[in-house]
TISE-905619 format. One line per 2 residues: their letters; for each residue z, x, y of N, C-alpha, C. Coordinates in Angstrom, 3 decimals. Layout:
N
a> Z/X/Y/Z/X/Y/Z/X/Y  ...
***
This chain:
291
ma> -3.650/42.359/-206.052/-3.679/43.368/-204.981/-5.112/43.787/-204.667  -5.927/44.009/-205.700/-7.245/44.593/-205.461/-8.229/43.606/-204.842
iv> -8.137/42.320/-205.184/-9.040/41.310/-204.635/-8.420/40.740/-203.362  -9.063/41.020/-202.219/-8.519/40.593/-200.929/-9.642/40.066/-200.047
na> -9.270/39.380/-198.975/-10.277/39.042/-197.974/-10.287/40.135/-196.899  -11.264/40.066/-196.017/-11.418/41.127/-195.020/-10.288/41.124/-193.998
re> -9.809/39.937/-193.660/-8.748/39.846/-192.654/-7.517/40.645/-193.081  -7.185/40.574/-194.373/-6.029/41.311/-194.880/-6.195/42.813/-194.689
ll> -7.406/43.311/-194.934/-7.667/44.747/-194.789/-7.673/45.180/-193.327  -8.214/44.328/-192.475/-8.530/44.759/-191.116/-7.359/44.670/-190.149
fk> -6.342/43.884/-190.462/-5.163/43.885/-189.594/-4.511/45.270/-189.583  -4.370/45.852/-190.759/-3.771/47.190/-190.856/-4.668/48.223/-190.164
at> -5.976/48.114/-190.378/-6.910/49.053/-189.755/-6.876/48.928/-188.239  -6.787/47.698/-187.740/-6.733/47.477/-186.293/-5.477/48.097/-185.691
ee> -4.365/47.930/-186.374/-3.090/48.451/-185.879/-3.050/49.975/-185.900  -3.622/50.571/-186.949/-3.528/52.027/-187.118/-4.747/52.782/-186.596
ky> -5.739/52.042/-186.048/-6.910/52.635/-185.387/-7.761/53.487/-186.335  -8.043/52.928/-187.502/-9.113/53.471/-188.349/-10.041/52.305/-188.666
av> -11.152/52.577/-189.332/-12.080/51.504/-189.702/-12.280/51.485/-191.204  -12.467/50.301/-191.737/-12.795/50.138/-193.156/-14.309/50.129/-193.286
ga> -14.825/50.959/-194.193/-16.257/50.985/-194.430/-16.713/49.699/-195.097  -17.744/49.069/-194.518/-18.332/47.852/-195.076/-19.754/48.204/-195.481
fn> -19.970/48.407/-196.773/-21.197/49.017/-197.271/-22.098/47.997/-197.956  -23.325/47.875/-197.444/-24.283/46.939/-198.023/-24.890/47.495/-199.309
it> -24.873/46.656/-200.337/-25.456/47.031/-201.624/-26.634/46.112/-201.926  -27.566/46.628/-202.732/-28.720/45.819/-203.126/-28.824/45.673/-204.635
ni> -27.951/46.362/-205.371/-27.939/46.218/-206.834/-26.570/46.613/-207.383  -26.397/46.440/-208.681/-25.101/46.680/-209.327/-24.770/48.176/-209.369
ie> -25.780/49.021/-209.531/-25.542/50.476/-209.558/-24.911/50.921/-208.245  -25.446/50.436/-207.128/-24.863/50.768/-205.827/-23.435/50.259/-205.722
me> -23.192/49.056/-206.206/-21.850/48.497/-206.145/-20.868/49.382/-206.896  -21.244/49.811/-208.089/-20.377/50.698/-208.870/-20.123/52.011/-208.140
av> -21.160/52.581/-207.546/-21.024/53.858/-206.844/-20.068/53.737/-205.660  -20.219/52.658/-204.890/-19.367/52.438/-203.725/-17.904/52.309/-204.150
ve> -17.659/51.542/-205.193/-16.285/51.336/-205.666/-15.698/52.643/-206.198  -16.465/53.367/-207.007/-15.957/54.611/-207.591/-15.572/55.629/-206.526
ea> -16.385/55.750/-205.481/-16.080/56.738/-204.443/-14.890/56.300/-203.600  -14.794/54.996/-203.318/-13.643/54.501/-202.561/-12.349/54.723/-203.340
ie> -12.384/54.507/-204.658/-11.200/54.770/-205.485/-10.845/56.250/-205.434  -11.857/57.103/-205.533/-11.632/58.553/-205.502/-10.943/58.973/-204.204
rk> -11.335/58.333/-203.104/-10.784/58.707/-201.793/-9.592/57.835/-201.378  -9.180/56.916/-202.280/-8.046/56.028/-201.979/-8.254/55.284/-200.658
ap> -9.451/54.740/-200.504/-9.828/54.052/-199.272/-10.012/52.557/-199.518  -9.515/51.704/-198.627/-9.814/50.268/-198.727/-11.320/50.077/-198.577
li> -11.829/48.982/-199.112/-13.284/48.851/-199.207/-13.741/47.416/-198.969  -14.858/47.307/-198.244/-15.579/46.042/-198.145/-16.978/46.255/-198.707
iq> -17.279/45.551/-199.794/-18.630/45.563/-200.340/-19.394/44.430/-199.659  -20.611/44.719/-199.222/-21.401/43.694/-198.547/-22.711/43.451/-199.293
as> -23.105/42.206/-199.369/-24.432/41.841/-199.849/-25.018/40.856/-198.848  -26.181/41.167/-198.334/-26.825/40.228/-197.428/-27.501/39.132/-198.239
vs> -28.221/38.261/-197.577/-28.720/37.055/-198.232/-29.754/37.361/-199.322  -30.710/38.250/-199.043/-31.772/38.520/-200.027/-31.239/39.039/-201.359
ps> -30.426/40.122/-201.384/-29.881/40.555/-202.669/-28.937/39.537/-203.293  -28.219/38.779/-202.459/-27.332/37.748/-203.008/-28.140/36.696/-203.761
ks> -29.271/36.306/-203.205/-30.107/35.316/-203.883/-30.822/35.917/-205.084  -31.252/37.168/-204.963/-31.981/37.813/-206.054/-31.092/38.043/-207.272
ir> -29.913/38.606/-207.042/-28.987/38.879/-208.153/-28.253/37.608/-208.559  -28.025/36.734/-207.592/-27.306/35.457/-207.704/-25.837/35.644/-207.337
pe> -25.325/34.767/-206.486/-23.939/34.894/-206.018/-22.920/34.943/-207.144  -23.108/34.128/-208.185/-22.128/34.104/-209.266/-22.111/35.407/-210.052
vi> -23.269/36.087/-210.140/-23.319/37.376/-210.835/-22.635/38.453/-209.992  -22.976/38.496/-208.693/-22.330/39.456/-207.796/-20.821/39.271/-207.807
aa> -20.381/38.022/-207.717/-18.938/37.744/-207.686/-18.270/38.140/-208.993  -18.943/37.927/-210.118/-18.368/38.291/-211.420/-18.225/39.806/-211.551
vy> -19.239/40.537/-211.115/-19.156/42.008/-211.154/-18.075/42.492/-210.204  -18.037/41.890/-209.024/-16.991/42.235/-208.052/-15.601/42.053/-208.643
rt> -15.356/40.899/-209.250/-14.037/40.653/-209.838/-13.723/41.668/-210.934  -14.696/41.977/-211.769/-14.494/42.931/-212.857/-14.111/44.306/-212.316
la> -14.816/44.749/-211.280/-14.537/46.068/-210.700/-13.232/46.064/-209.905  -13.000/45.003/-209.148/-11.844/44.978/-208.245/-10.529/44.773/-208.967
es> -10.537/43.953/-210.004/-9.282/43.648/-210.692/-8.648/44.872/-211.329  -9.474/45.841/-211.719/-8.941/47.049/-212.351/-8.822/48.216/-211.372
ap> -9.170/47.983/-210.116/-9.157/49.070/-209.130/-7.785/49.208/-208.480  -7.350/50.427/-208.184/-6.059/50.637/-207.526/-6.152/50.550/-206.002
ip> -7.269/50.043/-205.491/-7.461/49.898/-204.047/-7.816/48.445/-203.740  -7.544/47.975/-202.521/-7.959/46.616/-202.148/-9.459/46.585/-201.846
ic> -10.148/45.570/-202.375/-11.593/45.448/-202.201/-11.943/44.019/-201.814  -12.806/43.896/-200.816/-13.301/42.605/-200.357/-14.791/42.497/-200.687
mh> -15.246/41.272/-200.990/-16.670/41.016/-201.220/-17.182/40.132/-200.097  -18.146/40.656/-199.343/-18.575/40.037/-198.083/-20.038/39.602/-198.148
ld> -20.308/38.383/-197.691/-21.688/37.917/-197.487/-22.084/38.272/-196.064  -23.157/39.033/-195.909/-23.519/39.573/-194.600/-24.670/38.791/-193.966
hc> -24.535/38.501/-192.696/-25.606/37.921/-191.868/-26.289/36.722/-192.506  -25.519/35.729/-192.870/-26.096/34.513/-193.426/-26.291/33.492/-192.311
td> -27.502/32.957/-192.198/-27.805/31.967/-191.164/-27.790/30.548/-191.704  -27.507/30.392/-192.988/-27.576/29.104/-193.675/-26.162/28.648/-194.055
vd> -25.693/27.585/-193.435/-24.341/27.092/-193.691/-24.152/26.744/-195.167  -25.137/26.123/-195.772/-25.025/25.740/-197.179/-24.889/26.950/-198.092
fc> -25.641/28.023/-197.794/-25.534/29.213/-198.642/-24.201/29.920/-198.424  -23.654/29.826/-197.226/-22.295/30.335/-196.993/-21.313/29.635/-197.934
rt> -21.441/28.330/-198.043/-20.573/27.573/-198.949/-20.784/28.017/-200.400  -22.035/28.211/-200.788/-22.344/28.616/-202.165/-21.647/29.927/-202.518
ca> -21.709/30.890/-201.610/-21.107/32.201/-201.885/-19.580/32.129/-201.853  -19.045/31.306/-200.978/-17.590/31.102/-200.956/-17.137/30.494/-202.278
da> -17.868/29.504/-202.761/-17.520/28.866/-204.032/-17.649/29.839/-205.205  -18.600/30.769/-205.112/-18.836/31.721/-206.212/-17.728/32.755/-206.331
gy> -17.060/33.073/-205.202/-15.983/34.052/-205.276/-16.047/35.171/-204.257  -16.991/35.117/-203.311/-16.975/36.064/-202.194/-15.691/35.816/-201.399
tn> -15.120/36.873/-200.840/-13.836/36.707/-200.150/-13.932/36.839/-198.633  -15.120/37.138/-198.126/-15.367/37.113/-196.683/-16.805/36.653/-196.468
im> -16.997/35.747/-195.535/-18.306/35.169/-195.272/-18.669/35.393/-193.815  -19.873/35.902/-193.569/-20.365/35.982/-192.192/-21.421/34.909/-191.972
id> -21.094/33.968/-191.111/-22.085/33.012/-190.647/-22.658/33.571/-189.344  -23.942/33.882/-189.355/-24.577/34.477/-188.183/-25.457/33.436/-187.491
as> -24.852/32.745/-186.544/-25.593/31.776/-185.729/-25.779/32.316/-184.320  -25.788/33.654/-184.203/-25.800/34.289/-182.886/-27.101/34.069/-182.120
kq> -28.194/33.734/-182.818/-29.453/33.484/-182.122/-29.542/32.038/-181.622  -28.571/31.217/-181.997/-28.535/29.836/-181.537/-27.892/29.776/-180.143
vy> -28.067/28.669/-179.473/-27.347/28.480/-178.208/-25.851/28.457/-178.521  -25.049/28.739/-177.508/-23.609/28.903/-177.722/-22.988/27.720/-178.462
ee> -23.303/26.503/-178.058/-22.682/25.326/-178.656/-23.017/25.206/-180.140  -24.251/25.545/-180.507/-24.639/25.463/-181.914/-24.005/26.597/-182.723
nv> -23.880/27.761/-182.119/-23.173/28.869/-182.766/-21.740/28.451/-183.078  -21.086/27.833/-182.099/-19.713/27.351/-182.300/-19.671/26.320/-183.426
rq> -20.588/25.364/-183.407/-20.554/24.291/-184.398/-20.705/24.834/-185.817  -21.700/25.718/-186.032/-21.940/26.258/-187.369/-20.797/27.166/-187.816
tr> -20.321/27.993/-186.895/-19.236/28.912/-187.244/-17.964/28.148/-187.580  -17.659/27.118/-186.817/-16.474/26.297/-187.097/-16.613/25.592/-188.453
ev> -17.799/25.108/-188.756/-18.020/24.405/-190.025/-17.765/25.326/-191.214  -18.294/26.550/-191.136/-18.095/27.508/-192.227/-16.637/27.943/-192.301
te> -16.019/28.177/-191.153/-14.620/28.615/-191.131/-13.707/27.560/-191.749  -13.889/26.320/-191.356/-13.049/25.250/-191.903/-13.242/25.114/-193.406
yc> -14.475/25.247/-193.867/-14.741/25.136/-195.306/-14.068/26.277/-196.068  -14.260/27.506/-195.614/-13.714/28.678/-196.320/-12.191/28.653/-196.340
hr> -11.582/28.262/-195.248/-10.117/28.190/-195.196/-9.587/27.071/-196.094  -10.391/26.036/-196.267/-9.954/24.912/-197.084/-10.065/25.208/-198.584
vg> -11.138/25.897/-199.000/-11.388/26.077/-200.450/-10.700/27.300/-201.041  -10.252/28.245/-200.211/-9.624/29.431/-200.787/-9.196/30.429/-199.743
ni> -8.717/31.566/-200.209/-8.248/32.635/-199.333/-9.451/33.462/-198.875  -10.318/32.826/-198.085/-11.583/33.425/-197.675/-11.607/33.541/-196.158
sv> -11.786/34.744/-195.655/-11.882/34.933/-194.215/-13.342/34.810/-193.777  -13.536/34.598/-192.472/-14.877/34.356/-191.938/-15.131/35.248/-190.729
eg> -16.339/35.801/-190.687/-16.788/36.637/-189.574/-17.868/35.893/-188.799  -17.740/35.884/-187.487/-18.759/35.290/-186.625/-19.294/36.339/-185.673
el> -20.444/36.059/-185.083/-21.065/37.004/-184.158/-21.355/36.314/-182.836  -21.081/37.031/-181.749/-21.387/36.526/-180.408/-22.197/37.580/-179.677
gt> -23.287/37.157/-179.045/-24.286/38.098/-178.584/-25.183/38.409/-179.776  -26.279/39.100/-179.551/-27.195/39.401/-180.651/-27.448/40.891/-180.748
va> -27.396/41.413/-181.986/-27.617/42.828/-182.257/-29.098/43.039/-182.528  -29.731/43.954/-181.813/-31.156/44.202/-181.985/-31.444/44.843/-183.340
gv> -32.722/44.784/-183.759/-33.138/45.434/-184.997/-33.356/44.437/-186.116  -33.423/44.962/-187.343/-33.713/44.142/-188.521/-32.607/44.310/-189.540
ed> -32.037/43.195/-189.995/-31.047/43.211/-191.072/-31.393/42.071/-192.007  -31.864/42.438/-193.214/-32.287/41.442/-194.186/-33.363/40.567/-193.561
qi> -33.167/39.259/-193.507/-34.212/38.357/-193.006/-34.155/38.158/-191.507  -33.176/38.772/-190.830/-32.965/38.521/-189.405/-33.608/39.633/-188.572
kv> -34.505/39.240/-187.664/-35.144/40.202/-186.780/-34.840/39.816/-185.337  -34.345/40.800/-184.585/-34.018/40.567/-183.178/-34.657/41.673/-182.357
se> -35.567/41.315/-181.453/-36.206/42.312/-180.605/-35.236/42.766/-179.523  -35.550/43.906/-178.903/-34.691/44.407/-177.827/-34.642/43.407/-176.672
de> -35.755/42.708/-176.435/-35.782/41.724/-175.357/-34.869/40.534/-175.658  -34.713/40.211/-176.931/-33.881/39.073/-177.318/-32.400/39.426/-177.364
aa> -32.084/40.702/-177.557/-30.695/41.113/-177.729/-29.894/40.816/-176.462  -28.677/40.340/-176.655/-27.799/40.030/-175.521/-26.395/40.502/-175.858
lc> -25.723/41.125/-174.895/-24.386/41.639/-175.136/-23.351/40.513/-175.074  -22.233/40.765/-175.734/-21.165/39.767/-175.841/-20.354/39.710/-174.548
dp> -20.190/38.506/-174.024/-19.347/38.312/-172.854/-17.886/38.235/-173.292  -17.003/39.100/-172.791/-15.611/39.130/-173.264/-14.877/37.800/-173.130
ea> -15.008/37.151/-171.987/-14.303/35.874/-171.801/-14.875/34.792/-172.723  -16.186/34.819/-172.923/-16.803/33.869/-173.855/-16.326/34.133/-175.279
av> -16.053/35.397/-175.594/-15.567/35.745/-176.930/-14.223/35.091/-177.211  -13.348/35.080/-176.225/-12.044/34.430/-176.391/-12.225/32.942/-176.645
rf> -13.087/32.317/-175.866/-13.351/30.884/-176.038/-13.978/30.614/-177.408  -14.882/31.476/-177.825/-15.573/31.327/-179.109/-14.580/31.346/-180.271
ve> -13.664/32.301/-180.257/-12.667/32.397/-181.331/-11.756/31.173/-181.327  -11.334/30.742/-180.134/-10.455/29.566/-180.048/-11.152/28.309/-180.552
et> -12.436/28.179/-180.257/-13.168/26.958/-180.610/-13.625/26.929/-182.068  -13.723/28.097/-182.700/-14.228/28.155/-184.077/-13.136/28.418/-185.103
gv> -12.045/29.074/-184.693/-11.014/29.477/-185.639/-11.425/30.651/-186.502  -12.502/31.336/-186.132/-13.026/32.446/-186.927/-11.994/33.578/-187.011
di> -11.981/34.295/-188.131/-10.968/35.336/-188.368/-11.340/36.686/-187.777  -12.634/37.001/-187.803/-13.123/38.329/-187.449/-14.328/38.159/-186.527
la> -14.453/39.028/-185.527/-15.529/38.883/-184.550/-16.423/40.114/-184.525  -17.733/39.871/-184.567/-18.716/40.932/-184.380/-19.316/40.767/-182.985
pa> -18.830/41.520/-181.991/-19.373/41.397/-180.641/-20.563/42.336/-180.452  -21.632/41.854/-179.864/-22.788/42.707/-179.580/-22.463/43.611/-178.392
ig> -22.523/44.928/-178.619/-22.187/45.886/-177.560/-23.299/46.909/-177.341  -24.484/46.666/-177.961/-25.607/47.573/-177.774/-26.012/48.336/-179.010
ta> -25.258/48.208/-180.106/-25.666/48.830/-181.361/-26.845/48.053/-181.938  -27.541/48.653/-182.910/-28.739/48.020/-183.471/-28.810/48.245/-184.968
hg> -29.385/47.263/-185.669/-29.635/47.424/-187.095/-30.866/48.314/-187.304  -30.881/49.026/-188.442/-32.018/49.895/-188.738/-31.828/51.272/-188.137
iy> -32.937/51.913/-187.742/-32.901/53.266/-187.192/-33.070/53.206/-185.681  -32.200/53.904/-184.962/-32.292/53.923/-183.509/-33.542/54.671/-183.051
kt> -34.147/54.171/-181.975/-35.367/54.782/-181.447/-35.063/55.980/-180.551  -33.804/56.157/-180.216/-33.383/57.269/-179.374/-32.159/57.940/-179.981
an> -31.989/59.224/-179.685/-30.825/59.955/-180.198/-29.550/59.537/-179.477  -29.692/58.920/-178.307/-28.525/58.517/-177.516/-28.632/57.048/-177.112
pk> -28.423/56.138/-178.061/-28.509/54.716/-177.736/-27.462/54.338/-176.693  -27.818/53.378/-175.840/-26.931/52.955/-174.765/-25.954/51.917/-175.293
ld> -24.707/52.328/-175.465/-23.670/51.439/-175.969/-22.663/51.142/-174.858  -22.151/49.928/-174.848/-21.215/49.518/-173.800/-19.788/49.669/-174.327
fd> -19.264/50.889/-174.222/-17.914/51.176/-174.704/-16.865/50.396/-173.913  -17.074/50.265/-172.607/-16.115/49.526/-171.781/-16.016/48.067/-172.227
rl> -17.144/47.499/-172.612/-17.158/46.113/-173.078/-16.343/45.977/-174.359  -16.523/46.919/-175.275/-15.765/46.888/-176.529/-14.268/46.992/-176.249
kr> -13.881/47.900/-175.356/-12.464/48.055/-175.028/-11.904/46.776/-174.404  -12.673/46.151/-173.528/-12.222/44.915/-172.884/-12.003/43.819/-173.929
if> -12.932/43.683/-174.855/-12.805/42.658/-175.892/-11.623/42.965/-176.798  -11.470/44.226/-177.158/-10.329/44.605/-177.989/-9.013/44.267/-177.299
dl> -8.899/44.608/-176.020/-7.652/44.367/-175.294/-7.347/42.874/-175.184  -8.365/42.063/-175.004/-8.154/40.622/-174.896/-7.553/40.038/-176.173
fn> -7.959/40.590/-177.311/-7.500/40.043/-178.583/-6.313/40.787/-179.191  -6.284/42.110/-179.030/-5.398/42.914/-179.873/-4.469/43.856/-179.136
ak> -4.408/43.782/-177.828/-3.574/44.716/-177.078/-2.098/44.590/-177.441  -1.659/43.379/-177.796/-0.249/43.158/-178.126/-0.010/43.116/-179.639
gp> -0.981/43.575/-180.394/-0.882/43.550/-181.851/-2.123/42.919/-182.443  -2.448/43.251/-183.691/-3.696/42.767/-184.287/-3.730/41.250/-184.417
rv> -4.806/40.654/-183.884/-4.976/39.200/-183.971/-6.378/38.840/-184.446  -7.399/39.511/-183.855/-8.788/39.259/-184.246/-9.480/40.618/-184.418
pl> -9.617/41.103/-185.650/-10.302/42.382/-185.879/-11.756/42.326/-185.406  -12.252/43.480/-184.965/-13.612/43.572/-184.436/-14.512/44.367/-185.369
vi> -15.779/43.968/-185.417/-16.764/44.564/-186.321/-17.813/45.314/-185.523  -18.191/46.503/-186.025/-19.301/47.251/-185.449/-20.487/47.156/-186.401
hg> -21.567/46.545/-185.922/-22.808/46.489/-186.691/-23.719/47.639/-186.254  -24.646/48.026/-187.117/-25.626/49.045/-186.745/-25.065/50.450/-186.753
gt> -24.379/50.824/-187.838/-23.749/52.142/-187.893/-24.702/53.289/-188.174  -25.768/53.040/-188.936/-26.684/54.108/-189.336/-27.356/54.732/-188.118
gl> -27.322/56.058/-188.047/-28.012/56.773/-186.983/-27.151/57.139/-185.798  -25.933/56.597/-185.724/-25.036/56.977/-184.637/-24.444/58.352/-184.909
sp> -24.235/59.133/-183.863/-23.648/60.460/-184.032/-22.187/60.327/-184.456  -21.645/61.343/-185.131/-20.229/61.291/-185.511/-19.301/61.059/-184.327
ev> -19.637/61.644/-183.193/-18.785/61.486/-182.010/-18.765/60.035/-181.539  -19.931/59.385/-181.580/-20.016/57.990/-181.161/-19.264/57.080/-182.137
vk> -19.429/57.335/-183.430/-18.720/56.537/-184.436/-17.214/56.632/-184.214  -16.706/57.837/-184.034/-15.268/58.023/-183.839/-14.783/57.323/-182.569
kl> -15.604/57.321/-181.519/-15.218/56.660/-180.270/-15.170/55.145/-180.473  -16.132/54.591/-181.196/-16.143/53.150/-181.470/-14.919/52.730/-182.278
va> -14.524/53.569/-183.211/-13.326/53.286/-184.009/-12.078/53.384/-183.135  -12.006/54.412/-182.321/-10.846/54.595/-181.447/-10.686/53.444/-180.463
lg> -11.804/52.820/-180.081/-11.764/51.699/-179.132/-11.490/50.359/-179.806  -11.361/50.378/-181.141/-10.940/49.154/-181.809/-11.862/48.571/-182.852
gs> -12.972/49.235/-183.153/-13.825/48.750/-184.233/-13.162/49.022/-185.572  -12.739/47.981/-186.284/-11.981/48.206/-187.518/-12.774/47.868/-188.784
kf> -13.932/47.255/-188.636/-14.872/47.042/-189.751/-16.179/47.667/-189.317  -16.669/48.610/-190.108/-17.847/49.369/-189.693/-18.943/49.194/-190.735
nv> -20.027/48.514/-190.340/-21.092/48.171/-191.275/-22.094/49.305/-191.445  -22.408/49.616/-192.705/-23.400/50.646/-193.029/-24.362/50.061/-194.058
st> -25.637/49.990/-193.698/-26.639/49.411/-194.591/-27.849/50.331/-194.764  -28.551/50.611/-193.670/-29.797/51.372/-193.752/-29.598/52.745/-194.374
dl> -28.513/53.397/-194.055/-28.232/54.723/-194.605/-28.222/54.699/-196.133  -27.642/53.657/-196.708/-27.562/53.573/-198.166/-28.912/53.207/-198.783
kh> -29.701/52.411/-198.082/-31.050/52.103/-198.563/-31.898/53.366/-198.627  -31.781/54.204/-197.604/-32.517/55.468/-197.608/-32.054/56.362/-198.749
al> -30.750/56.429/-198.964/-30.226/57.262/-200.044/-30.750/56.792/-201.395  -30.776/55.490/-201.601/-31.272/54.943/-202.876/-32.745/55.282/-203.088
id> -33.586/54.985/-202.090/-35.025/55.217/-202.233/-35.333/56.710/-202.352  -34.702/57.532/-201.519/-34.974/58.975/-201.551/-34.536/59.594/-202.869
at> -33.367/59.199/-203.379/-32.883/59.756/-204.650/-33.794/59.348/-205.803  -34.267/58.116/-205.789/-35.198/57.652/-206.825/-36.507/58.423/-206.772
fd> -37.051/58.554/-205.575/-38.318/59.275/-205.399/-38.184/60.742/-205.815  -37.115/61.388/-205.358/-36.927/62.811/-205.669/-36.779/63.036/-207.166
yi> -36.016/62.165/-207.825/-35.809/62.357/-209.265/-37.108/62.156/-210.033  -37.814/61.094/-209.736/-39.064/60.821/-210.455/-40.098/61.901/-210.178
sa> -40.178/62.362/-208.937/-41.141/63.412/-208.583/-40.870/64.701/-209.338  -39.588/65.005/-209.555/-39.215/66.260/-210.227/-39.198/66.132/-211.744
nr> -39.299/64.906/-212.257/-39.162/64.691/-213.706/-40.218/63.698/-214.211  -41.487/63.991/-213.948/-42.553/63.060/-214.293/-42.704/62.843/-215.793
aq> -42.221/63.786/-216.596/-42.375/63.643/-218.047/-41.244/62.816/-218.671  -40.240/62.474/-217.868/-39.099/61.735/-218.399/-39.204/60.243/-218.084
yn> -38.787/59.433/-219.025/-38.787/57.979/-218.835/-37.429/57.429/-219.272  -36.396/57.894/-218.552/-35.028/57.503/-218.864/-34.396/56.850/-217.633
pg> -34.413/55.520/-217.560/-33.868/54.844/-216.373/-32.417/55.198/-216.089  -31.646/55.505/-217.150/-30.246/55.849/-216.948/-30.081/57.095/-216.097
kv> -31.006/58.037/-216.225/-30.925/59.263/-215.415/-31.292/58.985/-213.960  -32.212/58.062/-213.746/-32.523/57.656/-212.376/-31.296/56.999/-211.752
dk> -30.664/56.106/-212.516/-29.454/55.442/-212.016/-28.372/56.464/-211.671  -28.225/57.479/-212.503/-27.212/58.512/-212.255/-27.506/59.253/-210.961
av> -28.774/59.585/-210.740/-29.162/60.283/-209.510/-28.882/59.414/-208.287  -29.188/58.127/-208.399/-28.928/57.198/-207.290/-27.431/57.102/-207.021
ke> -26.656/56.984/-208.081/-25.199/56.879/-207.928/-24.627/58.077/-207.178  -25.061/59.256/-207.571/-24.542/60.463/-206.922/-24.931/60.508/-205.449
ai> -26.153/60.082/-205.139/-26.603/60.082/-203.748/-25.805/59.079/-202.916  -25.574/57.903/-203.464/-24.803/56.884/-202.752/-23.366/57.360/-202.535
kk> -22.777/57.950/-203.555/-21.390/58.401/-203.444/-21.229/59.479/-202.363  -22.223/60.334/-202.222/-22.162/61.347/-201.164/-22.139/60.696/-199.783
ri> -22.945/59.654/-199.597/-22.967/58.973/-198.301/-21.661/58.207/-198.060  -21.121/57.589/-199.086/-19.848/56.876/-198.931/-18.748/57.861/-198.555
ny> -18.740/59.009/-199.185/-17.757/60.049/-198.885/-17.857/60.466/-197.411  -19.088/60.635/-196.941/-19.322/60.990/-195.535/-18.715/59.938/-194.605
wi> -18.969/58.655/-194.891/-18.507/57.598/-194.004/-16.997/57.414/-194.076  -16.419/57.557/-195.240/-14.962/57.433/-195.363/-14.268/58.486/-194.506
dl> -14.763/59.704/-194.533/-14.199/60.757/-193.685/-14.340/60.403/-192.205  -15.518/59.924/-191.822/-15.803/59.654/-190.420/-14.968/58.484/-189.899
lg> -14.743/57.496/-190.726/-14.034/56.298/-190.294/-12.514/56.442/-190.370  -12.058/57.511/-191.010/-10.620/57.769/-191.064/-9.847/56.893/-192.013
ca> -10.526/56.335/-193.039/-9.835/55.400/-193.938/-9.429/56.009/-195.269  -9.674/57.303/-195.472/-9.231/57.950/-196.707/-7.713/57.901/-196.802
gk> -7.214/57.556/-197.977/-5.766/57.494/-198.190/-5.082/56.283/-197.599  -5.836/55.333/-197.065/-5.240/54.156/-196.414/-5.078/52.966/-197.353
a> -5.539/53.101/-198.595/-5.442/51.977/-199.534/-3.986/51.776/-199.967
***
C-alpha cells in the first residue's frame, strides 16, 4: 500500500480536486522530515530528488531509504526523479526503485521530446509499476542543472498536449502555463489559468485520465495556489522553499550556538523547519486526510 507510483496517487487527487505535495529533497534528513509530517497529517506524498542529489547520494541509496520509510508508513508514498534530461539516467533510477520518472526533454524540438519521452515511458512500463511524467512547453527559471531564461520559456499548446500524450504514452503531464522555478521576480506573476483549464478539460473533463503537474510552486500566493489546484493541478512541486528552510535553519542554529559542535542538533533544527513548511503546503493543497 505505501509504495506506489505517482499515477496511482494522482487519479484520486484529480477526481477530488486536491493536489498531492511533491517535495524536493537534497538529503536523508529532509526525506525523513517530509515523510514524518505527511504521516502526521495523513496526506499522500511524493518525494522528489532531482538529478544532482540523486547522483550525489546515489539512486540505490535513495531508493533503499525510500523503501525503508515507505514500507512502514500508513500513507501511500511515491519516489520521483525530477527534471532528468538523460534517458540513461532515467533508466538507472527506474532500475534502482524510483516509482515515478520525469524525463524532461522540453527544451528539445517537439519530435525529439516525443522520441525521448516515449523511450523512457516504454522502458518504465516494461520493467515495473513505474509511471512517467513528461513536460511540454518550458518552465522559466532554474531547477537543478536546467536553466531556462524568460525569453526561452514557451507555454504549452493544448492541442499539441493531446498529441504529445498520444504519441508518447506518458502517464502524467507538466504543461508550461507561466509558472517558474526559483523565486518569482514579481509579486504577481502572469499565469495562464485559462490555458490550464483548457488542458485539464481536454484530458480529464469526463474523469481522470492524465493528471497535470504544476511546477514552480515557491513564491506563489495562497490564493493563486488554490486556484491552480481548483483548475486541475493535482501534483504540486515544491523545491526552492525547502532549500531556503534548510539553509536558514542551519545558519540560525549555528549562529545562535557557536560553542556547540553537535551535528545531531543541527539536523533536529533542520527537520523542524522542513516539517513546518510541509505542514503549510499540505494545508494549502488540501491533501490532509486524503491518504
